[in-house]
C-alpha positions as CSV (number, residue, x, y, z in Angstrom):
1,W,-9.5,-10.7,-20.2
2,Y,-10.7,-13.6,-18.0
3,E,-14.2,-14.4,-16.8
4,M,-15.3,-16.3,-13.7
5,V,-17.7,-19.1,-14.7
6,E,-19.4,-22.0,-12.9
7,E,-18.6,-25.5,-13.9
8,K,-20.5,-28.6,-12.8
9,S,-18.5,-31.3,-11.0
10,E,-18.3,-34.9,-12.3
11,D,-21.0,-36.1,-9.9
12,G,-23.3,-33.4,-11.2
13,E,-24.2,-32.3,-7.6
14,H,-21.6,-29.5,-7.1
15,Y,-20.3,-26.5,-8.9
16,K,-16.9,-24.9,-8.8
17,L,-15.7,-21.5,-10.1
18,I,-13.0,-21.5,-12.8
19,L,-11.3,-18.8,-14.8
20,K,-12.0,-18.9,-18.5
21,E,-10.3,-16.8,-21.1
22,S,-12.9,-14.5,-22.6
23,D,-13.7,-14.4,-26.3
24,K,-14.3,-10.7,-26.1
25,V,-11.6,-8.3,-27.4
26,Q,-11.3,-4.7,-26.3
27,H,-10.4,-3.0,-29.6
28,R,-9.6,0.3,-28.0
29,L,-6.6,-1.2,-26.4
30,E,-5.3,-2.7,-29.6
31,D,-2.4,-1.0,-31.4
32,V,-1.8,1.5,-28.5
33,G,1.7,0.2,-27.7
34,Q,3.0,-1.4,-24.5
35,Q,1.0,-0.5,-21.4
36,L,3.1,-0.4,-18.3
37,S,0.3,0.2,-15.8
38,L,-3.4,-0.7,-15.5
39,A,-5.7,0.1,-12.6
40,F,-9.5,-0.2,-11.9
41,N,-11.4,2.0,-9.5
42,N,-13.0,0.4,-6.4
43,E,-16.4,-0.1,-8.1
44,G,-14.8,-1.7,-11.2
45,S,-16.5,0.9,-13.4
46,A,-13.4,2.6,-14.7
47,L,-10.1,1.4,-16.1
48,A,-6.9,3.5,-16.3
49,A,-4.1,2.6,-18.7
50,G,-0.6,4.2,-18.8
51,G,1.7,3.5,-21.7
52,E,5.4,3.3,-22.3
53,D,4.9,6.3,-24.6
54,G,3.7,8.4,-21.7
55,N,0.0,8.5,-22.8
56,L,-2.7,8.2,-20.2
57,K,-6.2,7.0,-20.9
58,V,-9.2,6.3,-18.6
59,F,-12.2,4.3,-19.9
60,E,-15.6,3.4,-18.6
61,W,-15.7,-0.3,-18.0
62,P,-16.7,-2.4,-19.9
63,S,-18.1,-0.1,-22.5
64,M,-14.6,1.4,-23.1
65,V,-16.0,4.9,-23.5
66,I,-13.1,7.3,-23.1
67,I,-13.3,9.4,-19.9
68,L,-9.8,10.9,-20.0
69,D,-7.2,11.0,-22.8
70,K,-3.9,12.7,-22.1
71,A,-1.1,12.4,-24.5
72,G,2.4,12.9,-23.0
73,A,1.2,12.9,-19.4
74,H,4.7,11.7,-18.5
75,K,7.7,10.5,-20.5
76,S,6.5,7.0,-19.5
77,V,3.7,6.1,-17.2
78,K,5.0,3.8,-14.4
79,D,2.1,3.5,-11.9
80,L,-1.5,4.5,-11.5
81,D,-4.2,4.5,-8.7
82,F,-7.7,5.7,-8.3
83,S,-8.8,7.5,-5.1
84,P,-11.3,5.5,-2.9
85,D,-14.2,7.7,-4.1
86,G,-13.2,7.3,-7.7
87,K,-13.0,11.1,-8.3
88,C,-9.3,11.4,-8.8
89,L,-6.4,9.4,-10.4
90,V,-2.7,9.7,-9.5
91,S,-0.1,8.9,-12.0
92,L,3.7,8.4,-11.8
93,G,6.3,8.6,-14.5
94,N,9.9,7.4,-14.7
95,S,11.1,10.8,-13.5
96,G,9.7,14.1,-12.4
97,P,6.7,14.8,-10.2
98,A,3.5,12.7,-9.7
99,K,0.3,14.1,-11.1
100,V,-3.2,14.1,-9.7
101,W,-6.1,14.1,-12.3
102,D,-9.7,15.2,-11.6
103,L,-11.9,12.9,-13.6
104,T,-14.8,15.3,-13.6
105,S,-12.9,18.3,-15.0
106,K,-10.6,16.0,-16.9
107,S,-7.5,18.0,-15.9
108,A,-4.5,17.8,-13.7
109,I,-5.2,19.5,-10.3
110,A,-1.9,18.9,-8.5
111,S,1.8,18.2,-9.2
112,L,3.5,16.4,-6.4
113,Q,7.1,17.3,-6.3
114,K,9.9,15.0,-5.2
115,E,12.6,16.2,-2.7
116,N,16.4,15.8,-2.8
117,D,17.3,12.5,-4.4
118,E,13.8,10.9,-4.3
119,V,12.7,8.8,-7.2
120,F,8.9,8.0,-7.0
121,C,8.2,4.3,-7.7
122,F,4.6,3.4,-6.6
123,C,1.4,5.3,-5.6
124,R,-1.5,4.1,-3.6
125,F,-4.6,5.9,-2.2
126,S,-6.0,4.8,1.1
127,V,-8.1,5.9,4.1
128,S,-6.5,7.0,7.3
129,N,-7.7,6.2,10.9
130,D,-9.8,9.3,10.9
131,M,-11.5,8.1,7.7
132,N,-9.9,10.8,5.6
133,Q,-8.4,9.9,2.2
134,V,-4.6,9.8,2.1
135,L,-2.0,9.2,-0.6
136,Y,1.1,7.1,-0.1
137,I,4.0,7.3,-2.6
138,A,6.9,4.8,-2.2
139,A,10.2,6.3,-3.2
140,V,13.8,5.3,-3.6
141,T,16.5,7.4,-2.0
142,G,20.1,7.1,-1.2
143,K,19.2,5.8,2.3
144,G,16.9,3.1,0.9
145,G,13.1,2.9,0.4
146,S,10.9,5.6,1.9
147,I,7.1,6.2,2.2
148,V,5.9,9.7,1.5
149,T,2.4,10.7,2.8
150,W,0.3,13.4,1.1
151,D,-2.8,15.3,2.3
152,T,-5.5,14.8,-0.4
153,K,-7.3,18.0,0.4
154,T,-4.4,20.4,0.1
155,W,-2.1,18.0,-1.9
156,K,0.7,19.0,0.5
157,R,3.3,16.6,1.8
158,I,2.5,15.4,5.3
159,G,5.7,13.6,6.0
160,S,8.3,11.1,4.7
161,K,10.0,8.2,6.5
162,T,12.6,5.7,5.5
163,A,10.9,2.2,5.7
164,V,13.5,-0.2,4.4
165,R,17.2,-0.1,3.6
166,D,16.9,-1.8,0.2
167,T,15.2,-0.6,-2.9
168,I,11.4,-1.0,-3.0
169,S,10.4,-3.1,-5.9
170,A,6.7,-3.6,-5.0
171,F,4.2,-1.7,-2.8
172,N,0.6,-1.9,-1.7
173,V,-1.9,-0.9,1.0
174,S,-4.3,-3.1,2.9
175,P,-8.1,-2.7,2.2
176,D,-8.6,-1.5,5.8
177,G,-5.9,1.1,5.4
178,K,-4.0,-0.1,8.5
179,L,-1.0,-1.8,6.8
180,L,1.5,-1.0,4.2
181,A,3.5,-3.7,2.3
182,C,6.9,-3.3,0.7
183,G,8.8,-5.8,-1.4
184,T,12.5,-5.3,-2.1
185,T,15.0,-6.1,-4.7
186,Q,16.6,-8.5,-2.2
187,G,13.4,-10.7,-2.1
188,D,12.3,-9.5,1.4
189,V,8.8,-8.6,2.3
190,Y,8.0,-5.9,4.9
191,I,4.6,-5.2,6.5
192,L,4.3,-1.8,8.2
193,N,1.8,0.0,10.4
194,S,0.4,2.7,8.2
195,A,0.1,5.3,11.0
196,S,3.5,5.0,12.6
197,K,5.4,3.5,9.5
198,Q,6.9,1.0,12.0
199,V,7.8,-2.4,10.7
200,Q,5.4,-5.0,12.1
201,T,6.5,-8.1,10.2
202,V,9.6,-9.0,8.1
203,V,10.0,-12.1,5.9
204,R,13.6,-12.3,4.9
205,K,14.4,-13.9,1.6
206,A,10.7,-14.5,1.0
207,H,11.7,-14.9,-2.7
208,L,15.0,-15.7,-4.5
209,G,14.5,-12.8,-6.9
210,F,13.2,-9.3,-6.4
211,V,9.5,-9.0,-5.4
212,T,7.4,-7.9,-8.4
213,A,3.9,-7.5,-6.9
214,L,2.0,-7.5,-3.6
215,S,-1.7,-7.9,-2.8
216,F,-3.6,-8.1,0.4
217,S,-6.7,-10.3,1.0
218,H,-10.0,-8.5,1.3
219,D,-10.0,-8.9,5.1
220,S,-6.4,-7.7,5.3
221,R,-5.3,-10.9,7.1
222,A,-3.1,-12.3,4.4
223,L,-0.5,-10.9,1.9
224,A,0.3,-12.5,-1.4
225,S,3.7,-11.8,-3.0
226,V,5.1,-12.8,-6.3
227,S,8.6,-12.6,-7.6
228,L,10.8,-12.5,-10.7
229,D,11.8,-16.1,-9.8
230,S,8.2,-17.2,-10.7
231,S,7.4,-18.0,-7.1
232,A,4.3,-17.0,-5.2
233,R,3.9,-16.8,-1.4
234,V,1.1,-16.1,1.0
235,T,2.1,-14.5,4.4
236,L,-0.5,-14.6,7.2
237,I,-0.7,-11.4,9.1
238,E,-0.9,-11.5,12.9
239,E,-2.6,-8.8,14.7
240,N,-0.3,-6.4,16.5
241,K,-1.0,-7.5,20.0
242,K,-0.7,-4.9,22.6
243,T,-1.6,-7.1,25.6
244,G,2.0,-8.2,26.1
245,A,3.3,-4.7,26.3
246,L,0.5,-3.6,28.6
247,S,1.2,-6.6,30.9
248,L,4.9,-5.6,31.1
249,W,3.9,-2.0,32.0
250,A,1.5,-3.3,34.6
251,I,4.3,-5.4,36.2
252,L,6.7,-2.5,36.2
253,L,4.1,-0.3,37.8
254,V,3.4,-2.9,40.6
255,I,7.2,-3.2,41.3
256,L,7.5,0.6,41.5
257,L,4.6,0.9,43.9
258,A,6.1,-1.9,46.0
259,I,9.4,0.0,46.2
260,V,7.6,3.2,47.1
261,V,5.6,1.5,49.9
262,Y,8.8,-0.2,51.2
263,L,10.6,3.1,51.3
264,L,7.7,4.9,53.0
265,K,7.5,2.1,55.7
266,N,11.3,2.4,56.4
267,Q,11.0,6.2,56.7
268,V,8.2,5.8,59.2
269,K,10.3,3.3,61.2
270,V,13.2,5.6,61.2
271,A,11.1,8.5,62.3
272,K,9.6,6.5,65.2
273,S,13.1,5.4,66.4
274,D,14.2,9.0,66.4
275,L,11.3,10.0,68.5
276,T,12.0,7.3,71.1
C-alpha cells in the first residue's frame, strides 16, 4: 500500500505531503487470487476483500487478524460496503441476491432479493435525513439504471426508482448522505438528490469511455470521476437553490391576489350601480 509522508522542500523551510510506496507487505493477501472488491470501514480499522472465486474475508487493519472468512459467499464478489457504524457489511455477487453480514455474529443476517429483471451492480450504506442508516443498491434493468432503497432495521425494500436511461457503471453516495452519483457506460455523470432521486446535475460526455469510479470530497462539494479512457475529472457541486423557485411562487401569489382584488372592486362597483 501507500503511505503519506512529509518531505522537506528545497529551501528547507516548508514541508509537503507525498505518497510513498510502502515496503510493508500484507502476506495474508498473497496467493488469494484476484480480488474484485476492497472496502474499509469508516474508522479505517477493518478491511473487507471480495474475490473472483466468491470468497469473502474481513480483516482487522493493519494487523490483518481475520474477523470474517466466508468461502463461496457468492459465485464472484462484485462490490462491498460497511455500514456507517461498522457493525454490518453488504456484499454483491455477479448474480443473485445481495447479502448482509453481521460482523459480531459472523453470519449472514439478510438476503436482499432482486425483482423482475434487476441486476444488482453497486451497494452503498448511508444516513438518511432523519439520521437513520439506509442502504442503496444501484441496479441495471431493461429501462436503464435504477436505485433501490432498503430499510436497515427490517431489511425490507423501501422503494425503487429509475435514475438514468443508460447502464450504471459507477455509483457512490456523498459523505453527508444528501447526494447520489451515477456514472454511465456512455461517459455521463449524474448527481441526484438522495431523498427524491431527482437529477440535480448532469455532465454529458464527462468522459469518452464509460465511468469506472466516483468519489465525493469530504465536504460533499465536489465529485471526482475517472474513466476507462484514463481521464479524471472533478465536478463542482452547486447547492440546490430554492430561492428562485420561492421567488416565482411569491410573484404568482401577488398576481393572483391582485386579480382577486380587482374582481372584488368591480363587483362592488357593479353592485353600487345596480342600487342607484
